[in-house]
C-alpha positions in Angstrom: -35.7 -45.2 -40.1 -32.9 -47.3 -38.9 -32.0 -47.4 -35.2 -29.4 -45.0 -34.0 -28.6 -46.5 -30.6 -28.3 -49.8 -28.7 -31.3 -51.8 -27.5 -32.5 -55.2 -26.7 -34.7 -55.9 -29.7 -34.6 -55.2 -33.5 -36.6 -52.4 -35.1 -38.1 -54.7 -37.7 -38.0 -51.8 -40.2 -37.7 -52.9 -43.8 -37.2 -49.5 -45.2 -33.7 -49.1 -43.9 -31.4 -52.0 -42.9 -30.5 -52.4 -39.2 -27.8 -50.1 -37.8 -24.5 -52.1 -37.7 -21.3 -51.7 -35.7 -17.8 -53.2 -35.9 -17.0 -55.0 -32.7 -13.7 -56.2 -31.2 -13.8 -59.0 -28.7 -10.8 -60.2 -26.7 -11.5 -63.6 -25.2 -9.3 -65.6 -22.9 -8.2 -68.9 -24.4 -9.8 -71.1 -21.7 -13.3 -69.6 -22.4 -12.9 -69.1 -26.2 -14.7 -72.3 -27.1 -17.7 -71.6 -24.9 -17.8 -67.9 -25.9 -17.9 -68.8 -29.7 -20.5 -71.5 -28.9 -22.8 -69.0 -27.2 -22.3 -66.5 -30.0 -23.3 -69.2 -32.5 -26.5 -69.9 -30.6 -27.2 -66.1 -30.6 -26.4 -65.8 -34.4 -26.0 -62.0 -34.5 -22.3 -61.5 -35.2 -20.4 -61.9 -38.5 -16.7 -62.5 -37.8 -14.0 -61.2 -40.0 -11.1 -63.5 -41.0 -8.0 -62.0 -39.3 -5.9 -64.9 -40.6 -6.6 -64.6 -44.3 -2.8 -64.7 -45.1 -2.5 -68.1 -43.4 -3.2 -71.5 -45.0 -5.7 -73.8 -43.3 -2.9 -76.0 -42.1 -1.1 -73.1 -40.4 -4.0 -72.0 -38.3 -4.3 -72.6 -34.5 -7.1 -75.1 -34.5 -6.1 -77.1 -37.6 -5.8 -80.3 -35.6 -9.3 -79.9 -34.1 -10.7 -79.4 -37.6 -9.1 -82.7 -38.7 -10.7 -84.4 -35.7 -14.1 -83.0 -36.7 -13.6 -84.1 -40.3 -12.7 -87.6 -39.1 -15.9 -87.7 -37.0 -17.9 -86.5 -40.0 -16.4 -89.4 -42.0 -17.4 -91.9 -39.3 -21.0 -90.5 -39.2 -21.2 -90.8 -43.0 -20.1 -94.4 -42.6 -22.8 -95.0 -40.0 -25.4 -93.4 -42.2 -24.4 -95.5 -45.2 -24.6 -98.7 -43.1 -28.1 -97.7 -41.7 -29.3 -97.0 -45.2 -28.1 -100.5 -46.4 -29.8 -102.1 -43.4 -33.0 -100.1 -43.9 -32.9 -98.5 -40.5 -34.3 -95.0 -40.2 -32.6 -92.2 -38.3 -34.6 -91.2 -35.3 -35.4 -87.4 -34.9 -33.2 -85.5 -32.6 -34.3 -85.3 -29.1 -33.1 -83.2 -26.2 -30.7 -85.2 -24.1 -30.5 -84.7 -20.4 -26.7 -85.3 -20.2 -24.9 -83.4 -23.0 -22.1 -85.5 -24.6 -18.7 -83.9 -24.5 -16.7 -83.6 -27.7 -13.9 -85.8 -26.6 -16.3 -88.4 -25.2 -18.2 -88.4 -28.5 -15.0 -88.9 -30.4 -14.1 -92.0 -28.3 -17.7 -93.3 -28.6 -17.7 -93.0 -32.4 -14.3 -94.7 -32.6 -15.5 -97.6 -30.5 -18.7 -98.0 -32.5 -16.8 -97.8 -35.8 -14.3 -100.4 -34.7 -17.1 -102.7 -33.5 -19.2 -102.2 -36.6 -16.2 -102.8 -38.9 -15.3 -106.0 -37.1 -18.9 -107.2 -37.3 -19.0 -106.4 -41.0 -15.7 -108.2 -41.6 -16.9 -111.3 -39.8 -20.2 -111.2 -41.6 -18.4 -110.9 -44.9 -16.2 -113.9 -44.1 -19.2 -115.9 -43.0 -21.2 -114.9 -46.1 -18.4 -115.9 -48.3 -18.1 -119.3 -46.6 -21.9 -119.8 -46.7 -21.9 -118.9 -50.5 -19.1 -121.3 -51.1 -20.9 -124.1 -49.3 -24.0 -123.4 -51.3 -22.1 -123.6 -54.5 -20.4 -126.9 -53.2 -23.8 -128.3 -52.5 -25.0 -127.5 -56.0 -21.8 -129.1 -57.5 -22.3 -132.3 -55.4 -25.9 -132.5 -56.6 -25.2 -131.9 -60.3 -21.9 -133.9 -60.5 -23.5 -136.7 -58.5 -26.1 -136.9 -61.2 -23.3 -137.1 -63.8 -21.5 -139.9 -62.1 -24.7 -141.8 -61.2 -25.8 -141.8 -64.9 -22.3 -142.8 -66.0 -22.2 -145.7 -63.6 -25.6 -146.9 -64.7 -24.6 -146.8 -68.4 -21.3 -148.6 -67.6 -23.1 -151.3 -65.6 -25.6 -151.8 -68.5 -22.8 -152.1 -71.0 -21.0 -154.6 -68.7 -24.1 -156.8 -68.4 -24.7 -156.7 -72.2 -21.1 -157.7 -72.8 -21.4 -160.7 -70.4 -24.6 -161.7 -72.1 -23.0 -161.5 -75.5 -20.0 -163.6 -74.4 -22.2 -166.4 -73.0 -24.3 -166.7 -76.1 -21.6 -166.4 -78.8 -18.0 -167.5 -79.5 -15.1 -165.3 -78.4 -13.8 -165.1 -82.0 -16.6 -162.6 -82.8 -15.3 -160.0 -80.4 -11.5 -160.4 -80.0 -10.8 -156.8 -78.9 -13.4 -156.8 -76.1 -12.1 -160.1 -74.9 -8.6 -158.7 -74.9 -9.6 -155.6 -73.0 -11.3 -157.7 -70.3 -8.3 -159.9 -70.0 -5.9 -156.9 -69.5 -4.5 -156.5 -66.0 -6.2 -153.7 -64.0 -3.0 -152.3 -62.8 -1.9 -151.5 -66.3 -5.1 -149.6 -67.2 -4.9 -145.7 -67.5 -6.3 -143.8 -64.5 -8.4 -140.7 -65.4 -8.6 -137.6 -63.1 -11.5 -135.2 -62.7 -12.2 -131.6 -61.7 -15.6 -130.2 -60.9 -17.0 -126.8 -60.2 -19.1 -123.8 -61.4 -18.4 -121.4 -64.3 -20.5 -118.3 -65.2 -23.1 -119.1 -67.8 -22.1 -116.4 -70.2 -18.5 -117.7 -70.2 -19.4 -121.4 -70.5 -19.0 -121.7 -74.3 -15.6 -119.9 -74.3 -14.5 -122.0 -71.3 -15.3 -125.2 -73.2 -13.6 -124.0 -76.4 -10.4 -123.0 -74.6 -10.2 -126.3 -72.7 -10.6 -128.3 -75.9 -7.9 -126.3 -77.7 -5.4 -126.3 -74.8 -5.6 -130.1 -74.3 -6.0 -130.8 -78.0 -9.3 -132.6 -77.3 -7.8 -135.0 -74.7 -10.5 -134.2 -72.2 -14.1 -135.1 -71.5 -16.3 -132.2 -70.4 -19.8 -132.3 -69.1 -21.8 -129.2 -68.3 -25.3 -128.5 -67.0 -26.9 -125.2 -66.2 -28.2 -124.4 -62.7 -31.8 -123.3 -62.8 -31.6 -120.6 -60.1 -28.9 -117.9 -59.9 -26.3 -118.6 -57.2 -24.5 -116.0 -55.1 -20.9 -115.7 -56.2 -18.6 -115.9 -53.1 -16.1 -113.3 -54.4 -18.4 -110.6 -55.7 -21.5 -111.4 -53.6 -23.8 -110.9 -56.6 -26.4 -113.2 -58.0 -25.0 -115.0 -61.1 -26.3 -117.6 -63.4 -23.8 -120.5 -63.6 -23.1 -123.9 -65.2 -21.9 -126.9 -63.3 -19.0 -128.7 -65.1 -17.0 -131.9 -64.7 -13.7 -132.3 -66.6 -12.1 -135.7 -67.0 -8.4 -135.6 -68.0 -5.3 -137.8 -68.2 -1.9 -136.6 -67.0 -0.5 -133.9 -64.7 0.3 -131.6 -67.6 -3.4 -131.5 -68.7 -4.4 -130.9 -65.1 -2.1 -127.9 -64.8 -3.5 -126.4 -67.9 -7.1 -127.0 -66.8 -6.4 -125.3 -63.4 -5.0 -122.2 -65.1 -7.9 -121.9 -67.4 -10.3 -122.3 -64.5 -8.6 -119.4 -62.7 -8.7 -117.3 -65.8 -12.5 -117.8 -66.2 -13.1 -117.4 -62.5 -14.5 -120.9 -62.3 -14.8 -122.0 -58.7 -13.5 -125.6 -58.2 -14.8 -128.0 -55.6 -13.6 -131.6 -54.8 -15.9 -134.4 -55.7 -15.4 -137.9 -54.1 -15.9 -140.7 -56.6 -16.9 -143.2 -54.0 -20.7 -143.2 -53.5 -20.5 -143.6 -49.7 -18.1 -140.6 -49.4 -20.4 -138.6 -51.6 -23.4 -139.2 -49.3 -21.2 -138.3 -46.3 -20.0 -135.1 -47.9 -23.5 -134.0 -48.9 -24.6 -134.5 -45.3 -21.6 -132.7 -43.9 -22.0 -129.7 -46.3 -25.8 -129.4 -45.4 -24.9 -129.4 -41.7 -22.3 -126.7 -42.1 -24.8 -124.5 -44.2 -27.3 -124.7 -41.4 -24.7 -123.8 -38.8 -23.4 -120.9 -40.8 -26.9 -119.6 -41.5 -27.7 -119.5 -37.8 -24.3 -117.7 -37.1 -25.0 -115.2 -39.9 -28.4 -114.4 -38.5 -27.0 -113.9 -35.1 -24.3 -111.6 -36.5 -26.9 -109.6 -38.5 -29.1 -109.2 -35.4 -26.1 -108.0 -33.5 -25.2 -105.5 -36.2 -28.8 -104.2 -36.3 -28.8 -103.7 -32.6 -25.6 -101.6 -33.0 -27.1 -99.6 -35.9 -30.3 -99.0 -33.9 -28.3 -97.6 -31.0 -26.5 -95.3 -33.5 -29.8 -94.3 -35.2 -31.3 -93.2 -31.8 -28.3 -90.8 -31.3 -27.2 -90.1 -34.9 -28.9 -86.7 -35.3 -27.6 -85.5 -32.0 -24.1 -86.6 -32.8 -24.3 -85.2 -36.3 -25.5 -81.8 -35.0 -22.8 -81.8 -32.4 -20.1 -82.6 -35.0 -21.2 -79.8 -37.3 -21.5 -77.4 -34.4 -17.9 -78.2 -33.2 -16.5 -77.9 -36.7 -18.1 -74.5 -37.2 -16.8 -73.4 -33.8 -13.3 -74.3 -34.6 -13.6 -72.8 -38.1 -14.6 -69.5 -36.4 -11.8 -69.8 -33.8 -9.4 -70.1 -36.7 -10.6 -66.7 -37.9 -9.6 -65.1 -34.6 -6.0 -63.9 -34.2 -3.9 -65.2 -31.3 -2.4 -62.6 -28.9 1.4 -62.4 -28.6 1.1 -63.9 -25.1 -1.0 -66.7 -26.6 -3.3 -66.4 -23.6 -6.2 -64.8 -25.4 -7.9 -64.5 -28.9 -8.8 -61.3 -30.6 -11.8 -61.3 -33.0 -13.5 -58.6 -35.0 -16.9 -58.7 -36.6 -20.1 -56.9 -37.5 -23.3 -57.0 -35.5 -26.5 -55.1 -35.2 -26.5 -52.3 -32.7 -29.6 -53.8 -30.9 -27.6 -57.0 -30.2 -25.0 -55.3 -28.1 -26.4 -56.3 -24.7 -27.1 -59.9 -25.9 -23.5 -60.3 -27.1 -22.1 -59.0 -23.9 -24.4 -61.4 -21.9 -23.2 -64.3 -24.0 -19.5 -63.4 -23.4 -20.1 -63.0 -19.6 -22.0 -66.3 -19.5 -19.1 -68.1 -21.2 -16.6 -66.6 -18.6 -18.7 -67.9 -15.7 -19.2 -71.4 -17.2 -15.5 -71.8 -18.0 -14.6 -70.5 -14.5 -12.1 -68.2 -16.1 -10.4 -65.7 -13.9 -10.3 -63.1 -16.7 -13.4 -61.8 -18.4 -13.8 -61.1 -22.1 -13.3 -57.5 -23.4 -16.0 -56.0 -25.7 -15.5 -52.8 -27.5 -16.9 -51.0 -30.6 -14.4 -49.9 -33.3 -14.7 -46.8 -35.5 -14.3 -47.7 -39.1 -14.9 -46.3 -42.6 -15.6 -49.8 -44.0 -19.0 -50.4 -45.5 -21.1 -52.5 -43.1 -23.1 -55.4 -44.3 -26.9 -55.1 -44.9 -29.2 -56.8 -42.4 -33.0 -56.8 -42.7 -35.1 -58.4 -40.0 -37.7 -60.5 -42.0 -40.3 -63.1 -41.2 -41.7 -66.0 -43.2 -44.1 -63.5 -45.0 -41.6 -60.8 -45.9 -38.6 -62.9 -46.5 -39.8 -64.1 -49.9 -40.4 -60.5 -51.1 -37.0 -59.5 -49.8 -35.4 -62.4 -51.8 -36.9 -60.9 -55.0 -35.1 -57.7 -54.3 -31.8 -59.4 -53.3 -31.8 -61.4 -56.5 -31.3 -58.1 -58.3 -28.7 -56.9 -55.8 -28.3 -56.6 -52.1 -29.1 -53.1 -50.8 -26.2 -50.9 -49.8 -26.0 -50.2 -46.1 -29.2 -48.4 -45.0 -30.2 -47.7 -48.6 -33.9 -47.4 -49.2 -35.2 -50.9 -49.6 -37.6 -51.6 -52.6 -38.9 -54.6 -50.7 -41.3 -52.5 -48.7 -43.2 -51.5 -51.8 -42.6 -54.8 -53.6 -44.9 -56.5 -51.0 -47.8 -54.6 -52.6 -46.7 -53.5 -56.0 -45.3 -56.8 -57.2 -48.5 -58.9 -56.7 -50.6 -56.0 -57.9 -48.8 -55.6 -61.2 -49.0 -59.4 -61.6 -52.7 -59.3 -61.0 -53.2 -56.5 -63.6 -51.8 -59.0 -66.2 -53.6 -62.0 -64.7 -57.0 -60.5 -63.8 -59.5 -63.3 -63.5 -61.2 -64.0 -60.2 -61.9 -67.6 -61.1 -58.3 -68.3 -61.9 -57.3 -66.3 -58.8 -59.5 -68.5 -56.6 -57.9 -71.7 -58.0 -54.4 -70.4 -57.2 -55.5 -69.2 -53.8 -56.9 -72.6 -52.9 -53.6 -74.3 -53.9 -51.6 -71.8 -52.0 -53.7 -72.1 -48.8 -53.1 -75.8 -48.9 -49.3 -75.1 -48.8 -49.8 -72.6 -46.0 -52.0 -74.8 -43.9 -49.6 -77.7 -44.1 -46.4 -75.6 -44.1 -45.1 -77.3 -40.9 -45.3 -80.7 -42.6 -43.8 -79.5 -45.9 -41.0 -77.6 -44.0 -39.8 -80.9 -42.4 -39.8 -82.8 -45.7 -37.3 -82.8 -48.6 -39.2 -81.4 -51.6 -38.3 -81.4 -55.3 -36.8 -78.3 -57.0 -40.1 -77.0 -58.4 -42.1 -77.8 -55.3 -39.3 -76.2 -53.1 -39.6 -72.9 -55.1 -43.4 -72.9 -54.8 -43.3 -73.6 -51.1 -40.7 -70.9 -50.5 -42.9 -68.3 -52.4 -46.2 -69.4 -51.0 -47.0 -66.0 -49.5 -46.0 -64.3 -52.7 -48.4 -66.6 -54.6 -51.1 -66.0 -52.0 -50.8 -62.2 -52.4 -50.8 -62.6 -56.2 -54.0 -64.7 -56.1 -55.8 -62.2 -53.8 -54.9 -59.3 -56.1 -55.9 -61.4 -59.1 -59.3 -61.9 -57.6 -59.6 -58.1 -57.0 -58.6 -57.2 -60.6 -60.7 -60.0 -61.9 -63.7 -58.5 -60.2 -62.8 -55.1 -61.9 -62.5 -56.8 -65.3 -65.6 -58.8 -64.5 -64.1 -62.1 -65.7 -64.7 -65.5 -64.2 -63.0 -68.0 -66.6 -63.9 -65.3 -69.2 -67.6 -65.3 -68.1 -69.1 -62.0 -66.9 -71.4 -61.9 -63.9 -73.8 -59.3 -62.6 -72.4 -59.5 -59.1 -72.9 -56.0 -57.7 -75.9 -54.9 -59.7 -77.8 -55.4 -62.9 -76.3 -54.0 -66.1 -76.9 -50.3 -66.7 -78.0 -51.0 -70.3 -80.9 -52.8 -71.8 -82.5 -53.3 -75.3 -84.8 -50.8 -76.8 -87.2 -53.6 -77.8 -87.2 -57.3 -78.4 -85.7 -56.9 -81.9 -82.4 -55.9 -80.4 -81.8 -59.0 -78.3 -79.1 -60.2 -80.6 -77.4 -56.8 -81.1 -74.4 -55.7 -79.1 -74.0 -52.1 -78.1 -76.2 -50.7 -80.9 -79.8 -50.5 -79.9 -78.9 -50.5 -76.1 -80.0 -47.7 -73.9 -79.0 -46.8 -70.4 -81.9 -47.7 -68.1 -80.1 -47.8 -64.7 -77.3 -46.2 -62.8 -73.7 -46.9 -63.8 -72.5 -50.3 -62.8 -71.0 -49.7 -59.3 -67.8 -51.7 -59.5 -65.7 -52.8 -62.4 -66.6 -53.3 -66.0 -70.3 -53.5 -66.9 -71.0 -57.2 -68.0 -72.8 -55.9 -71.1 -69.4 -55.0 -72.7 -68.4 -58.7 -72.8 -69.5 -60.3 -76.1 -70.2 -56.9 -77.7 -68.6 -55.7 -81.0 -66.9 -52.9 -79.1 -65.6 -55.1 -76.3 -62.1 -55.3 -77.7 -61.6 -51.6 -78.5 -63.1 -50.6 -75.1 -61.0 -53.0 -73.0 -57.9 -52.3 -75.0 -58.3 -48.5 -74.4 -59.1 -49.1 -70.7 -56.2 -51.4 -70.0 -53.6 -49.5 -72.1 -54.4 -46.2 -70.4 -54.5 -47.9 -67.0 -51.0 -49.4 -67.7 -49.6 -45.9 -68.5 -51.1 -44.5 -65.3 -49.6 -47.3 -63.2 -46.2 -47.0 -64.9 -45.9 -43.3 -64.5 -47.0 -43.6 -60.8 -44.4 -46.2 -60.1 -41.6 -44.4 -61.9 -42.4 -41.2 -60.0 -42.2 -43.2 -56.8 -38.7 -44.4 -57.8 -37.6 -40.8 -58.5 -38.9 -39.6 -55.1 -37.1 -42.5 -53.4 -33.8 -41.2 -54.9 -34.5 -37.9 -53.2 -35.2 -39.7 -49.8 -32.0 -41.6 -50.2 -30.0 -38.4 -50.7 -31.8 -36.8 -47.8 -31.2 -39.8 -45.5 -27.4 -39.7 -46.1 -27.3 -36.0 -45.2 -24.1 -34.4 -44.1 -23.7 -30.8 -42.8 -20.2 -30.5 -44.3 -21.4 -31.7 -47.7 -24.0 -29.0 -48.2 -23.1 -28.3 -51.8 -23.0 -31.9 -52.8 -26.3 -32.5 -51.2 -27.7 -29.5 -53.0 -26.4 -30.9 -56.3 -27.4 -34.5 -55.6 -30.8 -33.8 -54.1 -31.8 -31.5 -56.9 -30.6 -34.0 -59.5 -34.1 -35.5 -58.9 -35.8 -32.2 -59.7 -35.0 -32.1 -63.5 -35.8 -35.9 -63.7 -39.1 -35.3 -62.1 -39.9 -32.3 -64.4 -38.9 -34.2 -67.5 -40.9 -37.3 -66.7 -44.1 -35.4 -65.7 -43.9 -32.8 -68.4 -44.4 -35.5 -70.9 -45.9 -38.7 -69.4 -47.3 -37.1 -66.2 -49.2 -34.7 -68.6 -50.4 -37.7 -70.6 -51.7 -39.3 -67.4 -53.5 -36.1 -66.5 -55.1 -36.1 -70.0 -56.3 -39.7 -69.6 -58.0 -38.9 -66.3 -59.6 -35.8 -67.7 -60.9 -37.7 -70.7 -62.4 -40.4 -68.5 -64.1 -37.8 -66.3 -65.5 -35.6 -69.1 -66.2 -38.3 -71.7 -64.4 -36.2 -74.3 -63.7 -37.8 -77.7 -60.3 -36.1 -78.1 -57.5 -38.1 -79.7 -54.7 -38.3 -77.2 -52.3 -39.7 -79.8 -52.8 -36.5 -81.9 -52.5 -34.3 -78.8 -49.1 -35.8 -77.8 -47.6 -35.9 -81.3 -48.5 -32.3 -82.2 -47.4 -31.1 -78.8 -43.9 -31.6 -80.2 -44.4 -31.1 -83.9 -46.7 -28.0 -83.8 -47.0 -26.6 -80.3 -48.4 -23.3 -81.5 -51.2 -24.7 -83.7 -54.9 -24.6 -82.7 -56.0 -27.8 -81.0 -59.6 -27.8 -82.3 -61.8 -30.7 -81.1 -58.8 -32.2 -79.3 -58.8 -29.5 -76.6 -59.8 -31.0 -73.3 -59.8 -27.8 -71.1 -59.2 -24.1 -71.5 -55.5 -23.0 -71.6 -54.4 -26.4 -72.7 -52.2 -25.1 -75.5 -50.4 -22.7 -73.2 -49.8 -25.4 -70.6 -48.4 -27.7 -73.3 -45.9 -25.0 -74.4 -44.8 -24.5 -70.8 -44.4 -28.2 -70.2 -42.4 -28.6 -73.4 -40.1 -25.8 -72.4 -39.6 -27.3 -69.0 -38.8 -30.7 -70.5 -36.2 -29.1 -72.8 -34.7 -27.1 -69.9 -34.5 -30.1 -67.6 -32.1 -32.0 -70.0 -29.1 -29.5 -69.7 -30.1 -29.2 -66.0 -29.4 -32.9 -65.5 -26.2 -32.7 -67.6 -24.2 -29.5 -66.7 -24.2 -28.6 -63.0 -22.9 -31.8 -61.5 -19.6 -32.0 -63.5 -18.8 -28.4 -62.7 -19.6 -28.8 -59.0 -17.3 -31.9 -58.9 -14.5 -29.8 -60.6 -15.0 -27.0 -58.1 -14.8 -29.4 -55.2 -11.6 -30.9 -56.5 -10.0 -27.5 -56.8 -11.0 -26.7 -53.2 -9.2 -29.9 -52.0 -6.1 -28.9 -53.9 -6.1 -25.5 -52.2 -5.6 -27.2 -48.9 -9.2 -27.3 -47.7 -9.5 -31.0 -47.2 -13.0 -32.2 -47.8 -13.8 -34.2 -44.6 -16.6 -36.8 -44.5 -18.6 -37.7 -41.5 -19.0 -41.3 -40.4 -22.6 -41.5 -41.6 -22.0 -40.1 -45.0 -23.3 -41.8 -48.1 -20.7 -44.1 -49.7 -21.8 -42.9 -53.1 -20.7 -39.4 -52.0 -17.3 -40.7 -51.1 -17.1 -42.7 -54.4 -18.0 -39.7 -56.6 -16.0 -37.0 -54.8 -13.1 -39.3 -54.1 -13.0 -41.1 -57.4 -9.7 -39.5 -58.2 -8.6 -39.1 -54.6 -5.5 -41.3 -54.9 -4.4 -39.4 -58.1 -5.1 -36.0 -56.4 -2.7 -36.9 -53.7 0.0 -37.0 -56.4 -1.3 -33.6 -57.8 -2.6 -35.2 -61.0 -5.1 -33.2 -63.1 -8.8 -33.6 -62.7 -10.3 -35.5 -65.6 -13.2 -33.1 -66.3 -13.9 -34.7 -69.7 -14.3 -38.1 -68.2 -16.7 -36.9 -65.6 -18.7 -34.9 -68.2 -19.0 -37.9 -70.5 -20.1 -40.0 -67.6 -22.8 -37.5 -66.7 -23.8 -37.3 -70.4 -24.3 -41.0 -70.5 -26.5 -40.9 -67.4 -28.6 -38.0 -68.9 -29.1 -39.8 -72.2 -29.9 -43.0 -70.3 -32.6 -41.3 -68.3 -34.1 -39.3 -71.2 -34.4 -42.4 -73.4 -35.3 -44.6 -70.4 -38.3 -42.3 -69.6 -39.7 -43.1 -73.0 -38.8 -46.8 -73.1 -39.8 -47.5 -69.6 -43.2 -46.0 -70.0 -43.6 -48.1 -73.2 -42.4 -51.1 -71.2 -45.4 -50.8 -68.9 -47.7 -51.5 -71.8 -46.8 -55.1 -71.2 -49.5 -54.9 -68.5 -52.1 -54.3 -71.2 -50.6 -56.9 -73.6 -50.4 -59.7 -71.1 -53.9 -58.9 -69.7 -55.3 -59.0 -73.2 -53.6 -62.3 -74.0 -54.8 -63.9 -70.8 -58.4 -62.8 -71.4 -58.5 -63.9 -75.0 -56.9 -67.3 -74.2 -59.5 -67.8 -71.5 -62.3 -66.9 -73.9 -61.0 -69.2 -76.6 -60.8 -72.2 -74.2 -64.4 -71.5 -72.9 -66.0 -70.8 -76.3 -64.2 -73.3 -78.6 -63.8 -76.2 -76.1 -66.5 -76.1 -73.4 -69.4 -74.5 -75.2 -68.6 -76.3 -78.4 -68.9 -79.7 -76.7 -72.0 -78.7 -74.9 -73.7 -78.2 -78.3 -73.4 -81.9 -79.2 -75.7 -83.1 -76.4 -73.5 -86.2 -76.0 -72.2 -87.1 -72.5 -69.1 -88.8 -73.9 -68.1 -85.7 -76.0 -69.0 -83.5 -73.1 -66.7 -85.4 -70.7 -63.9 -85.1 -73.2 -64.5 -81.4 -73.6 -64.5 -80.9 -69.8 -61.2 -82.8 -69.4 -59.6 -80.8 -72.3 -60.9 -77.5 -70.8 -59.5 -78.3 -67.4 -56.1 -79.4 -68.7 -55.9 -76.3 -70.9 -56.9 -74.0 -68.1 -54.5 -75.6 -65.6 -51.6 -76.1 -68.0 -51.7 -72.9 -70.0 -53.6 -70.3 -67.9 -52.7 -71.4 -64.3 -49.1 -72.5 -65.0 -47.6 -71.0 -68.1 -49.5 -67.7 -67.9 -48.7 -67.4 -64.2 -45.0 -67.9 -64.9 -45.1 -65.4 -67.7 -46.9 -62.7 -65.7 -44.5 -63.3 -62.8 -41.4 -62.8 -65.0 -42.9 -59.6 -66.5 -43.7 -58.2 -63.1 -40.2 -59.0 -62.0 -38.7 -57.1 -64.9 -40.9 -54.1 -64.3 -39.6 -53.9 -60.7 -36.0 -54.6 -61.5 -35.6 -52.4 -64.5 -38.3 -49.8 -64.6 -38.7 -49.1 -60.9 -35.5 -50.0 -59.1 -33.1 -48.4 -61.6 -34.4 -44.9 -60.6 -32.9 -45.1 -57.1 -31.6 -48.5 -56.1 -27.9 -49.2 -56.4 -27.9 -52.7 -54.9 -24.1 -52.9 -54.5 -24.1 -54.0 -50.8 -23.4 -57.3 -49.3 -25.6 -59.4 -47.0 -25.1 -59.8 -43.3 -23.9 -63.5 -42.9 -23.7 -64.1 -39.1 -22.1 -67.1 -37.5 -25.2 -69.1 -36.5 -25.8 -72.7 -35.8 -29.3 -72.5 -37.2 -28.0 -71.2 -40.6 -25.3 -74.0 -40.6 -28.0 -76.7 -40.1 -30.0 -75.2 -43.0 -27.0 -75.1 -45.3 -26.1 -78.7 -44.6 -29.7 -79.8 -45.4 
């Protein structure tokens, strides 16, 4: 049972949640930060928000929260920079000198400013370096343009001189006139050179031609390698261009078009000597900038490595400080503004630990006033807190997924540890498949420390979290597989030889006919001779169907008994009549269920023990239709007809027993309260008692009438639900038989129609294909899909058929202020 007093250690009792208490702590302002920090390290108190009516900006420590958010932003910036630079974050190590919050804020600010400056300088240098690289490319390509043009012009000039010396000038009057023209009167052409993106080159040329009406000369040549654009910093394929134009108006148009197409322009000297000098100058600058950039990157890497060595420590401290100030904002400020008042839930066993933490904070802060600790009396429903370990936590999560247990309500998780994997194994019984799953699970368990420190995918995360559930499922699957005598659908004589043998050699191909019992009964599980026989399916169907009913009725009876233990646990001496009514609510339920299906279970066991050939379907049907008729060959024991009549009468009586007393009791209790006898509840009373008896409490204060019809209809619904549920829930357990049959038949099909079929060809290639198909089908269908299917069906049997008999699940989880939980949530 749950603990009833203080102590130094938890009870570790999963049946009832830990005893909780509502605390009030009054902490001096100067030691508040340290006190909350120590309580966060302890992780055993759930603070209530006493400032719920205030916005986040109106709270006392809003400024500190903003500072923490700013530090978190800087840390995200550092992490992004380290990710870009390929620098890994070092694991957190214990530091000898803990860093103060204010010192860390200054340190982060200095590092951010330095890193921002280094990045800005590096960006400027990279832009200048990329511009020089583009300029170098333009000088190379444009130089080739001008060099080829000069060569062609010189060739034409030599040809003209040769023509003039060999022929009369009358044959070329225009050329002669051009040569005689004064050089000062010739038109001077201007030029612009640069780079334009390759995909825009055609549009660039077309727009230039149209804007200048064809009064330009454009030469383009593509650059083989992509160049880094100075503006965007991305690799882009570009074309080098040179535009020759005449007039300032044409130049202005060309400049605007270059800006529109983001064509970078670079000056190109026409003089050959200047070109050579410019190329050398640009090459020198590129080398200098490259060296400067490398030095800047090395400096930035050294800064980032310094950050990486302390990043986890700073990140943890920033999260810790933010959570401390969030918690401090939940505390109310005293009118004198000299102390903070907080309220919260904690386990009773943690009382001494909390007091020690508060005292330690007082000493460390050198406060002259100590913290005040006191337990408050309250009628609020406490949170639910179960002490779990890495084995039991996964099973508790299955229960919590349905609903968190009410405070100190009986916890189905205790039984789920055994019943859940067992019901799974009933549907999955094959000890070969169980061994495969067990080996995979043992790998996860053996390397759990490594996997726990890694970031896993969604599916792998679920499997790793439920590794102990899967381990239990596989162990029980091996057990039920030994009972079914199935190893990948193959039977083995593990515990002894079969109890049956052939009469003679002629019956070697027969099944059960012609077999005689020559030895003692097979000691454990199904005799291997049943597998492959003509009566295998009827025998196993009968066995598994009856076994499913026995398991279902047993688990439902357990659920009904748990409802009694819940009522008994929440006992109250004042509430004697209600406890009588509520406790004995389980009696008619127990009678109804066992008068029908408990009796059926008894018949199944008697039939197994006696070997009778009675038809149980006929027995159960005519128990209702003709209870007075003679049973004939279906009678299993003397006095069976009389017993059936008594059980039928009890089942009929139990229905009005469930329906009638409770509404009248609640009406009588309501009238007692109106006569001035107030119905007082003790502190430990069941909340469901308060809910049902006080459902109309507010209205009764105004002397409103008791809604008897509403209570009666509500109880009628519950009665009908239980009566019909007893039938449907029992039928629901037949899924154990159906899933087990499906798993067994699928395994047989894969073995017979894949593996054995390929063995018959006596061909290694076909055999290899068959083995691969068999393994893929076994893993994909039987070990993955069938596992998931059986898991979900076992989950449904626990949530619906078992837990609805006693489990309310309307509580809320204990969520303590803990630095460990905050770190897990952030991850």
